[in-house]
C-alpha positions in Angstrom: 9.9 85.1 92.4 11.9 82.1 92.8 10.8 79.1 90.9 9.8 77.5 94.6 7.5 80.4 95.2 5.9 80.4 92.0 5.1 77.0 92.4 3.5 77.7 95.9 1.7 80.7 94.5 0.3 78.8 91.5 -1.1 76.0 93.8 -2.0 78.0 96.4 -4.1 79.9 93.6 -5.6 76.9 92.0 -9.1 76.6 92.4 -10.2 73.8 95.3 -6.3 73.6 96.4 -6.4 75.3 100.2 -2.8 74.7 101.0 -1.0 76.6 103.4 2.4 78.4 102.3 4.9 79.0 104.8 8.6 80.4 103.6 12.1 79.8 105.0 14.7 82.3 104.9 18.4 81.4 103.6 21.0 83.2 105.5 22.7 86.3 104.5 25.8 86.1 102.2 28.4 88.6 102.6 25.6 90.7 105.0 23.4 90.8 102.1 20.0 88.8 102.3 19.6 86.0 99.9 17.7 86.3 97.3 15.5 83.2 97.5 14.1 80.8 100.4 15.9 78.1 101.5 12.5 76.2 101.9 9.1 76.3 100.8 6.4 74.1 102.8 3.0 73.9 101.1 1.0 72.2 102.8 2.7 69.1 104.0 5.3 68.9 101.3 8.4 70.8 102.1 10.2 71.8 99.3 14.3 72.7 99.2 16.6 75.3 97.2 20.1 76.0 97.3 21.6 73.1 98.9 25.2 73.1 98.5 28.1 72.3 100.6 29.5 75.2 102.0 30.9 75.6 105.7 29.3 78.5 108.5 30.9 81.4 106.5 29.4 80.8 103.4 32.6 79.1 101.9 32.6 76.3 99.6 35.6 73.8 101.4 37.0 70.9 101.6 36.2 67.8 98.9 33.3 66.1 97.8 32.8 64.2 101.5 33.2 67.6 103.6 30.3 69.6 100.9 28.3 66.4 101.0 28.6 66.5 105.0 28.1 70.1 105.1 24.8 70.2 102.7 23.3 67.0 104.5 23.9 69.0 108.1 22.3 71.7 106.3 19.0 69.8 105.4 18.8 68.4 108.8 18.9 72.1 110.4 16.1 73.0 107.8 13.8 70.2 108.8 14.6 71.2 112.3 13.8 74.5 112.1 10.3 73.6 109.6 9.5 71.0 112.5 9.8 67.6 110.3 13.3 66.9 111.6 
């Protein structure tokens, strides 16, 4: 279990806290599913995991400008998917 999933499980298992948990799956790498969630929403908070500047084919290319743009685009897409964008 990843750190975000463990944190979400701990929060939701705590007495007096009833926050719904939603997981947003990461894209597959080399045809295999990723062993972590791209993001986890606990109540009104969205936690991100493994945001790196990779291209659509999963490779890290280019310099810091290209990688930063790719990471921010990935965050934006996740925000839109989660209804927060």
